[in-house]
C-alpha positions as CSV (number, residue, x, y, z in Angstrom):
1,M,53.4,-47.4,43.7
2,E,54.7,-43.8,43.5
3,A,54.2,-43.8,39.7
4,Y,50.6,-45.1,40.2
5,Q,49.9,-42.3,42.8
6,A,51.1,-39.7,40.3
7,I,48.8,-41.0,37.7
8,Q,45.9,-41.1,40.1
9,G,46.5,-37.5,41.1
10,W,46.6,-36.4,37.4
11,I,43.4,-38.3,36.5
12,R,41.4,-37.2,39.5
13,A,42.4,-33.6,38.8
14,G,41.2,-34.0,35.2
15,A,44.5,-32.9,33.7
16,V,47.9,-34.5,33.0
17,P,50.8,-31.9,33.2
18,S,51.9,-30.6,29.9
19,E,55.5,-30.4,31.1
20,P,57.4,-33.8,31.1
21,Q,57.3,-35.6,34.5
22,R,60.0,-38.1,35.3
23,V,58.2,-40.6,37.6
24,D,59.3,-43.9,36.1
25,P,60.8,-46.4,38.5
26,Q,64.5,-47.3,38.0
27,Q,65.2,-49.7,35.1
28,A,61.7,-49.1,33.6
29,T,61.7,-49.3,29.8
30,G,58.1,-48.5,29.1
31,A,54.6,-48.1,30.5
32,S,51.0,-48.8,29.6
33,V,48.1,-46.9,31.2
34,T,44.5,-48.1,30.8
35,L,41.5,-46.0,32.0
36,R,38.2,-47.8,32.5
37,L,34.7,-46.4,33.2
38,S,32.2,-49.0,34.4
39,G,34.4,-51.8,33.0
40,A,34.7,-50.2,29.5
41,V,38.1,-48.9,28.3
42,V,37.9,-45.1,27.7
43,G,41.6,-44.5,27.3
44,R,44.7,-46.7,26.7
45,A,48.2,-45.9,25.7
46,S,51.5,-47.8,25.7
47,V,55.0,-46.2,25.4
48,V,58.5,-47.6,25.2
49,D,60.8,-44.9,26.8
50,E,64.0,-45.4,28.7
51,E,64.4,-41.7,29.6
52,G,62.1,-41.8,32.6
53,L,59.1,-40.4,30.8
54,A,57.1,-43.5,29.9
55,V,54.5,-43.2,32.7
56,W,53.9,-39.5,32.0
57,R,53.7,-40.0,28.2
58,A,51.4,-43.0,28.5
59,S,49.2,-41.2,31.0
60,R,49.0,-38.1,28.8
61,D,48.0,-40.1,25.8
62,A,45.5,-42.3,27.6
63,W,43.9,-39.2,29.3
64,A,43.6,-37.4,26.0
65,E,41.7,-40.3,24.6
66,A,39.5,-40.6,27.7
67,R,38.8,-36.9,27.7
68,R,37.6,-37.0,24.1
69,R,35.3,-39.9,24.9
70,L,33.9,-38.4,28.2
71,R,33.4,-34.9,27.0
72,P,34.1,-34.5,23.3
73,D,32.9,-30.9,23.4
74,T,35.3,-29.8,26.1
75,R,38.4,-28.0,25.0
76,E,41.8,-29.0,26.3
77,G,42.9,-26.5,28.9
78,A,39.5,-25.2,29.7
79,D,40.1,-25.7,33.4
80,D,37.9,-22.9,34.7
81,E,34.8,-23.8,32.7
82,P,31.8,-25.6,34.2
83,E,32.3,-28.3,31.7
84,H,35.7,-29.1,33.2
85,A,34.2,-29.3,36.7
86,E,31.7,-31.8,35.5
87,L,34.5,-33.8,33.8
88,V,36.5,-33.8,37.1
89,E,33.5,-35.3,38.8
90,R,33.4,-38.2,36.3
91,T,37.1,-38.9,36.8
92,A,36.3,-40.2,40.3
93,L,34.6,-43.1,38.6
94,I,37.6,-44.0,36.4
95,A,39.6,-47.2,37.4
96,I,43.3,-47.0,36.7
97,D,45.4,-49.8,35.3
98,L,49.2,-49.4,35.1
99,Q,51.9,-51.7,33.7
100,I,55.6,-50.8,33.9
101,A,58.0,-52.7,31.7
102,G,61.3,-54.0,32.9
103,P,64.4,-54.7,30.7
104,L,63.8,-55.7,27.1
105,T,65.1,-59.1,26.2
106,P,65.8,-59.9,22.5
107,I,63.9,-62.8,21.1
108,G,64.8,-64.8,18.0
109,G,62.9,-67.3,15.9
110,A,62.6,-67.4,12.1
111,G,58.9,-67.7,12.3
112,L,56.1,-66.0,14.2
113,E,55.1,-68.9,16.4
114,E,58.7,-69.7,17.2
115,A,59.4,-66.1,18.2
116,A,56.2,-65.9,20.2
117,G,57.1,-69.1,22.0
118,E,59.8,-67.2,23.9
119,A,57.1,-65.2,25.6
120,S,54.9,-66.6,28.4
121,P,51.2,-65.7,27.6
122,G,49.9,-63.1,30.0
123,L,53.3,-62.6,31.8
124,H,55.5,-61.2,29.0
125,G,54.8,-58.3,26.8
126,V,56.2,-58.2,23.3
127,A,57.8,-55.3,21.4
128,A,59.2,-54.6,17.9
129,R,61.7,-52.0,16.8
130,V,62.8,-50.6,13.5
131,G,65.4,-47.9,13.8
132,R,64.6,-45.7,16.7
133,R,60.9,-46.5,16.7
134,F,59.5,-49.0,19.2
135,E,56.0,-50.5,19.3
136,A,54.9,-52.7,22.3
137,V,51.9,-54.7,23.4
138,F,51.8,-55.2,27.1
139,P,50.8,-58.5,28.7
140,G,47.9,-57.0,30.6
141,T,46.6,-55.6,27.4
142,M,46.8,-59.0,25.7
143,L,44.9,-60.5,28.6
144,A,42.3,-57.8,28.6
145,T,41.7,-58.3,24.8
146,N,42.3,-62.1,24.8
147,I,45.1,-62.2,22.3
148,T,48.2,-64.3,22.1
149,P,51.9,-63.2,22.1
150,A,51.9,-64.1,18.4
151,Q,49.0,-61.7,17.7
152,G,50.8,-59.2,19.9
153,L,53.9,-59.4,17.7
154,V,51.7,-58.9,14.6
155,I,50.1,-55.8,16.1
156,A,53.5,-54.3,17.1
157,M,55.1,-55.0,13.7
158,S,52.1,-53.7,11.8
159,A,52.6,-50.3,13.5
160,L,56.1,-50.0,12.1
161,D,57.5,-49.2,8.7
162,L,57.5,-52.7,7.4
163,P,55.9,-54.2,4.3
164,R,52.3,-55.1,5.2
165,A,52.2,-58.3,3.1
166,G,52.8,-61.4,5.1
167,I,53.3,-59.9,8.6
168,G,50.2,-61.7,9.9
169,D,51.1,-64.9,8.1
170,P,52.4,-67.6,10.5
171,R,55.0,-68.4,7.8
172,V,56.4,-64.9,7.7
173,N,60.2,-64.9,7.5
174,L,61.3,-62.8,10.4
175,D,65.0,-63.3,9.6
176,A,64.4,-61.7,6.2
177,L,62.7,-58.7,7.9
178,R,65.7,-58.5,10.3
179,R,68.1,-58.4,7.4
180,E,66.2,-56.1,5.0
181,H,64.5,-53.7,7.5
182,G,66.5,-53.9,10.7
183,L,63.6,-55.5,12.7
184,S,64.3,-56.4,16.3
185,L,61.9,-58.3,18.5
186,Y,61.7,-58.3,22.3
187,R,59.9,-59.6,25.3
188,F,59.6,-58.0,28.7
189,E,58.1,-58.6,32.1
190,V,56.0,-56.0,33.8
191,A,54.9,-54.8,37.2
192,H,51.1,-54.7,36.9
193,L,48.9,-52.6,39.3
194,A,45.2,-52.1,38.8
195,Q,42.0,-51.1,40.5
196,V,39.0,-53.5,40.2
197,S,36.8,-50.3,40.6
198,S,37.5,-46.7,41.1
199,D,36.6,-46.8,44.8
200,R,39.0,-49.7,45.6
201,P,42.7,-49.5,46.2
202,P,44.9,-50.9,43.5
203,R,46.6,-54.3,43.8
204,F,49.5,-56.0,42.2
205,L,48.5,-58.6,39.7
206,Y,50.1,-61.8,38.4
207,R,49.0,-62.8,34.9
208,G,46.0,-60.5,35.4
209,G,45.0,-62.1,38.7
210,R,46.5,-63.8,41.7
211,V,48.2,-67.1,42.4
212,R,45.8,-69.4,44.2
213,Q,47.2,-71.2,47.2
214,M,46.9,-74.9,48.3
215,S,45.9,-73.6,51.7
216,E,42.7,-72.2,50.2
217,I,41.4,-75.7,49.4
218,N,39.2,-77.6,51.9
219,E,35.8,-79.2,51.9
220,R,34.1,-75.9,52.5
221,S,35.9,-74.1,49.7
222,L,35.2,-77.0,47.3
223,R,31.5,-76.8,48.2
224,E,31.5,-73.0,47.6
225,F,33.4,-73.6,44.3
226,G,30.8,-76.1,43.2
227,D,28.0,-73.8,44.1
228,G,29.6,-71.0,42.2
229,L,30.0,-73.2,39.1
230,F,26.4,-74.3,39.3
231,E,25.2,-70.7,39.4
232,H,27.6,-69.6,36.7
233,I,26.2,-72.1,34.3
234,L,22.7,-70.9,35.1
235,A,23.8,-67.3,34.5
236,H,24.2,-68.1,30.8
237,R,20.7,-69.4,30.1
238,W,18.9,-68.0,27.1
239,V,16.6,-65.2,28.4
240,G,13.9,-65.5,25.8
241,E,10.8,-67.6,25.7
242,E,12.4,-70.1,23.2
243,P,13.7,-73.4,24.6
244,F,17.3,-72.6,23.6
245,G,18.9,-73.6,26.8
246,L,22.4,-72.2,27.3
247,M,24.4,-69.5,25.4
248,S,27.7,-70.3,23.8
249,A,31.2,-69.3,24.9
250,Y,31.0,-66.0,26.9
251,R,33.7,-63.4,26.3
252,P,33.9,-61.5,29.6
253,W,36.4,-58.9,28.3
254,A,33.9,-57.9,25.7
255,G,30.6,-58.7,27.5
256,D,29.3,-60.8,24.6
257,Y,29.0,-64.3,23.2
258,E,30.7,-66.2,20.4
259,Q,28.7,-66.9,17.3
260,P,26.5,-68.9,17.0
261,M,25.1,-67.6,20.3
262,I,23.3,-70.8,21.3
263,A,25.6,-73.6,22.6
264,E,25.7,-76.8,20.7
265,A,23.6,-79.7,21.9
266,R,26.5,-81.8,23.2
267,S,27.8,-79.0,25.4
268,Q,24.3,-78.2,26.7
269,A,23.6,-81.9,27.5
270,L,27.0,-82.1,29.3
271,A,26.0,-79.0,31.4
272,A,22.6,-80.6,32.2
273,Y,24.3,-83.7,33.4
274,A,26.8,-81.7,35.5
275,L,23.9,-79.7,37.1
276,A,22.0,-83.0,37.7
277,R,25.1,-84.6,39.2
278,W,25.6,-81.7,41.6
279,S,21.9,-81.7,42.5
280,A,22.0,-85.4,43.3
281,L,25.1,-84.9,45.5
282,M,23.5,-82.0,47.4
283,R,20.2,-83.8,48.2
284,T,21.6,-84.7,51.6
285,E,24.2,-81.9,52.0
286,A,22.2,-78.7,51.3
287,T,19.3,-77.2,53.0
288,E,15.9,-78.3,51.8
289,A,15.3,-75.0,49.9
290,L,18.7,-75.1,48.3
291,A,18.4,-78.8,47.3
292,L,15.1,-77.9,45.7
293,H,16.7,-75.0,43.8
294,Y,19.4,-77.3,42.5
295,A,16.9,-80.0,41.3
296,E,14.5,-77.5,39.7
297,A,17.3,-75.7,37.9
298,A,18.8,-78.9,36.5
299,A,15.4,-80.2,35.5
300,S,14.5,-76.9,33.8
301,L,17.5,-77.0,31.5
302,L,16.9,-80.7,30.6
303,E,13.3,-80.0,30.0
304,K,14.2,-77.3,27.5
305,L,16.7,-79.5,25.7
306,A,14.0,-82.2,25.5
307,Q,11.8,-80.1,23.2
308,E,11.9,-80.4,19.5
309,T,12.4,-77.1,17.8
310,E,13.7,-76.0,14.4
311,E,16.2,-73.4,15.7
312,G,17.3,-74.7,19.1
313,P,19.8,-77.5,20.0
314,D,18.7,-80.9,19.0
315,I,19.8,-83.6,21.5
316,G,18.2,-86.2,19.4
317,A,20.6,-85.6,16.5
318,S,23.8,-86.3,18.4
319,A,24.5,-89.6,20.1
320,T,26.7,-88.1,22.7
321,A,24.2,-85.3,23.4
322,A,21.5,-88.0,23.7
323,A,23.7,-90.1,26.0
324,L,24.5,-87.2,28.3
325,S,20.8,-86.2,28.4
326,L,19.9,-89.7,29.5
327,L,22.6,-89.5,32.2
328,A,21.1,-86.2,33.4
329,R,17.6,-87.8,33.6
330,A,19.0,-90.8,35.5
331,A,20.6,-88.4,38.1
332,L,17.4,-86.4,38.5
333,G,14.8,-89.1,38.2
334,A,12.3,-89.4,35.4
335,D,9.5,-88.0,37.6
336,S,11.3,-84.6,37.6
337,L,10.5,-84.2,33.9
338,S,7.2,-83.8,32.0
339,A,5.7,-86.7,30.1
340,E,6.6,-85.0,26.8
341,A,10.2,-84.6,27.7
342,N,10.4,-88.3,28.9
343,E,8.8,-89.4,25.6
344,L,11.4,-87.6,23.5
345,L,14.2,-89.0,25.5
346,D,12.8,-92.5,25.2
347,R,11.9,-92.2,21.5
348,R,14.9,-90.5,20.1
349,C,17.8,-90.5,22.6
350,L,17.7,-94.1,23.7
351,S,17.6,-95.6,20.2
352,L,20.4,-93.2,19.0
353,A,22.6,-94.2,22.0
354,V,22.1,-97.9,21.5
355,E,22.8,-97.5,17.8
356,M,26.1,-95.6,18.5
357,L,27.3,-98.2,21.0
358,E,28.5,-100.7,18.5
359,N,29.1,-98.3,15.6
360,Q,32.7,-99.0,14.7
361,S,33.0,-95.8,12.6
362,A,32.3,-93.6,15.6
363,S,35.2,-92.3,17.6
364,A,36.3,-94.0,20.7
365,G,35.5,-90.9,22.7
366,E,31.9,-90.9,21.5
367,R,31.5,-94.6,22.2
368,A,33.0,-94.1,25.7
369,I,30.3,-91.6,26.6
370,V,27.5,-93.7,25.2
371,A,28.9,-96.8,27.0
372,F,28.8,-95.0,30.3
373,A,25.2,-93.9,29.8
374,L,24.1,-97.3,28.8
375,A,26.0,-99.0,31.6
376,R,24.2,-96.8,34.1
377,L,20.8,-97.4,32.5
378,S,21.3,-101.2,31.9
379,S,21.3,-102.0,35.6
380,G,17.6,-101.5,36.0
381,D,14.7,-103.8,35.3
382,E,13.8,-102.0,32.0
383,A,17.3,-101.9,30.6
384,P,17.4,-100.5,27.0
385,V,20.3,-102.9,26.1
386,E,21.8,-106.1,27.5
387,R,24.6,-105.5,30.0
388,D,26.8,-108.0,28.1
389,R,26.7,-105.8,25.0
390,V,27.8,-102.8,27.0
391,R,30.5,-104.8,28.8
392,A,31.8,-106.0,25.5
393,V,32.2,-102.5,24.2
394,V,33.9,-101.3,27.4
395,R,36.4,-104.2,27.2
396,E,37.0,-103.5,23.5
397,L,37.8,-99.8,24.2
398,F,40.3,-100.7,26.9
399,R,41.8,-103.4,24.7
400,T,42.2,-101.2,21.6
401,T,43.3,-98.0,23.3
402,S,47.0,-97.5,24.0
403,A,48.1,-96.4,27.4
404,G,49.1,-93.0,26.0
405,D,45.6,-92.5,24.5
406,L,43.6,-93.7,27.5
407,P,43.4,-90.2,29.1
408,S,41.5,-88.9,26.1
409,L,38.6,-91.3,26.9
410,M,38.3,-90.2,30.4
411,P,36.4,-89.7,32.5
412,W,33.7,-91.6,30.5
413,L,35.4,-94.9,30.0
414,G,36.5,-95.1,33.6
415,W,33.0,-94.3,34.8
416,A,31.6,-96.9,32.4
417,E,33.9,-99.5,33.9
418,L,32.8,-98.8,37.4
419,A,29.1,-98.7,36.4
420,M,29.5,-102.2,34.9
421,V,31.2,-103.8,37.9
422,E,29.1,-102.0,40.5
423,D,29.9,-103.5,44.0
424,Q,32.0,-106.4,42.8
425,P,35.2,-106.9,44.7
426,D,37.5,-106.5,41.7
427,V,37.6,-104.0,38.8
428,P,38.7,-105.9,35.7
429,A,40.4,-102.8,34.3
430,G,42.0,-101.9,37.6
431,V,45.6,-102.3,36.4
432,A,44.9,-100.2,33.3
433,L,43.2,-97.5,35.4
434,R,46.1,-97.4,37.9
435,S,48.5,-97.1,35.1
436,F,46.4,-94.3,33.6
437,R,46.6,-92.4,36.9
438,S,50.4,-92.8,37.1
439,T,50.6,-91.5,33.5
440,V,48.6,-88.4,34.4
441,W,50.7,-87.6,37.4
442,R,53.9,-87.9,35.4
443,H,52.5,-85.1,33.3
444,Q,51.4,-82.9,36.2
445,V,53.2,-79.6,36.1
446,E,55.5,-79.1,39.1
447,P,57.2,-76.0,40.4
448,R,60.5,-77.1,38.9
449,D,58.9,-77.3,35.5
450,V,57.9,-73.6,35.4
451,G,60.0,-71.7,38.0
452,E,58.9,-68.4,39.4
453,E,57.4,-67.4,36.1
454,G,54.7,-70.1,36.2
455,L,53.6,-70.7,39.7
456,D,50.0,-70.3,38.7
457,L,50.4,-73.3,36.3
458,V,51.5,-75.8,38.9
459,G,49.1,-78.7,39.1
460,G,47.9,-78.5,35.6
461,I,48.2,-81.5,33.3
462,V,50.0,-81.3,30.0
463,F,50.6,-84.3,27.8
464,T,52.4,-82.5,25.0
465,R,55.3,-80.3,26.2
466,G,56.7,-77.5,24.2
467,R,59.3,-75.0,25.3
468,A,57.2,-74.4,28.4
469,P,54.2,-76.3,29.8
470,L,50.9,-74.5,29.1
471,P,48.1,-76.4,30.9
472,S,44.5,-75.5,30.2
473,W,40.9,-76.7,31.0
474,H,41.7,-80.0,29.4
475,T,43.3,-80.9,32.7
476,L,39.7,-81.6,33.8
477,R,39.1,-84.6,31.6
478,P,41.4,-87.0,33.3
479,L,41.1,-85.3,36.6
480,A,37.4,-86.0,37.0
481,F,38.0,-89.7,37.0
482,I,41.1,-89.6,39.1
483,A,38.8,-87.8,41.7
484,T,36.5,-90.8,41.5
485,M,39.3,-93.3,41.9
486,L,40.3,-91.6,45.2
487,G,37.0,-92.7,46.8
488,D,37.1,-96.3,45.5
489,D,39.2,-98.6,47.7
490,R,39.5,-101.1,44.9
491,L,41.6,-98.5,43.0
492,T,43.2,-96.6,45.8
493,D,44.4,-98.5,48.9
494,D,44.2,-97.0,52.3
495,E,47.9,-96.4,52.5
496,E,47.8,-94.6,49.1
497,V,45.1,-92.1,50.1
498,G,47.4,-89.5,51.5
499,A,49.7,-89.2,48.5
500,E,46.9,-89.4,46.0
501,L,44.8,-86.8,47.8
502,L,47.8,-84.4,47.8
503,R,48.4,-84.9,44.1
504,L,44.7,-84.4,43.4
505,M,44.5,-81.2,45.5
506,G,47.5,-79.9,43.6
507,S,45.5,-80.2,40.3
508,I,42.3,-78.9,42.0
509,R,44.4,-75.8,42.9
510,F,45.0,-75.3,39.2
511,V,41.3,-75.7,38.4
512,L,40.6,-73.0,41.0
513,Q,43.3,-70.9,39.3
514,L,41.3,-71.1,36.1
515,S,38.2,-69.6,37.8
516,V,37.4,-65.9,37.6
517,D,37.7,-64.2,41.0
518,E,37.6,-60.6,42.2
519,T,41.1,-59.7,40.9
520,H,40.1,-60.4,37.3
521,M,37.2,-58.0,37.4
522,H,39.5,-55.1,36.6
523,M,39.3,-56.2,33.0
524,F,35.8,-57.7,32.8
525,R,32.5,-56.0,32.4
526,D,29.7,-58.1,33.9
527,R,30.3,-59.6,37.4
528,G,27.2,-61.7,37.3
529,R,28.2,-63.5,34.2
530,S,32.0,-63.7,35.0
531,L,32.7,-64.4,38.6
532,G,33.0,-68.1,39.5
533,G,33.4,-69.3,35.9
534,V,36.3,-71.5,34.7
535,R,38.3,-70.1,31.9
536,L,39.8,-72.1,29.1
537,A,43.3,-71.2,30.2
538,P,45.0,-68.6,32.5
539,W,45.5,-66.5,29.4
540,D,42.3,-67.4,27.5
541,H,39.3,-66.0,29.3
542,R,36.5,-67.6,27.3
543,L,33.9,-69.2,29.5
544,T,32.3,-72.2,27.9
545,P,29.5,-74.5,29.0
546,E,31.7,-77.5,28.5
547,A,34.7,-76.3,30.6
548,N,32.4,-75.2,33.5
549,A,30.4,-78.5,33.3
550,M,33.6,-80.6,33.5
551,A,34.8,-78.4,36.4
552,L,31.5,-79.0,38.3
553,L,31.7,-82.7,37.7
554,T,35.3,-82.8,38.9
555,V,34.4,-80.9,42.1
556,A,31.4,-83.2,42.7
557,E,33.6,-86.3,42.3
558,T,36.3,-84.8,44.6
559,L,33.8,-84.0,47.3
560,E,32.2,-87.4,47.2
561,S,35.5,-89.2,47.3
562,V,36.8,-87.1,50.2
563,R,33.7,-87.8,52.2
564,R,33.9,-91.5,51.5
565,R,37.5,-91.6,52.8
566,R,36.7,-89.8,56.1
């Protein structure tokens, strides 16, 4: 904190001392200083220095860059001029971000990915050395620019006196560079302290944010989480008059969207279903005004998707998008849509879904989604397909899918099964579904798997383990159906509820960990489009319609199951 206070004093005064200042904590090996104005980086510098001067050197270089950007016409050292006084006023708006590196740990690996695998994304910085020259990329910088440790190593090596050819190639021979050029690679941990805004005190960060606690999870917080996800999805609607629906993956560190800017039809239809599912759940839970808001917002998105345009998403060209759109309509009610929208859903989407149901060349995942939609729709008087046909496909998918592959068909195949059996006393696939749940829990990350360096990862689901488990938003796929299982006494006996609820809440904690909260806003630009969204991973900040829709479905299923078990 003393080093941070020194930087703050220098920046607020509008000048970093020209004489060296030894303010580094003991055992510091480097420092990175980032200066932000209204969320945009105006100065950043990183230094490896074990002589106690890293903080001063990084501050000096970061301030020099910021000064050039803030007042390019102001001369260095012009402290008595009116221009400097104006510059000092602007420094009060600068948020300060400090990372201090601990001991450097050598890393091996003959290839780039192998070497990068020794660094935990977002927790470890990486450094490269040739001779006496060091170059480092700090973990907070990697998080704030959404790059991986492998990319960080490439950046560090590219700044050294090494042959340019092949450095960025994953097949680069690092051992050859070590022999021929004396290359050494390192990883390091940091103490990370940052301000969310210039008028807020700094706080220590863990992987760019904070570790969410199990104690934060209750019915009220789940409801607030779901509300936040609902509004987050709406925050990424296309603002023009065209019926384009939702934007694609949002990049909060840059304040822009991936190309193409319009989300694909399947992702949009999934989002529409998630909004409709939440709306249906909240009909009796929310106030009348809020329930109306949910219903109108969900219907508005589906209405846009159900328009035929040349440039917008075409839900009638994708069987899974068609099926998800039909599910959204079923949750909302056909009377919530216009006659034109209902006509398109009936004319194009129903026929496409029925055709896909028995299409053996389609993937099992696609057929599972379609089977769920048609299972839901086939229970009415005007069923588009015989229930026996849907039941046969559901049975086929369970029969031909190995136990290890079953999680990849969730939650859709599980929901299709329950939609087929409705209120019958037994679930034909009950044994397979219980086995699926046990398989998922065997792959749930526990504290002993990650130690102190990965407490934020606890509760995530990882089916393929490398050197260290790295769970992501894919945790949501099996979790959504496990949440449903909790509320079904045919799949979870009364005496099992306590243990199953505890495991489920452990994974919900990880999902909450993926969401953007106030601590992340030190590196993001737009609060309205960032807060509440679920990231792809703790180190991958992209916010996609699909991840947030799956999170909303999972929260909805969890809330409903918890209330059933009261």
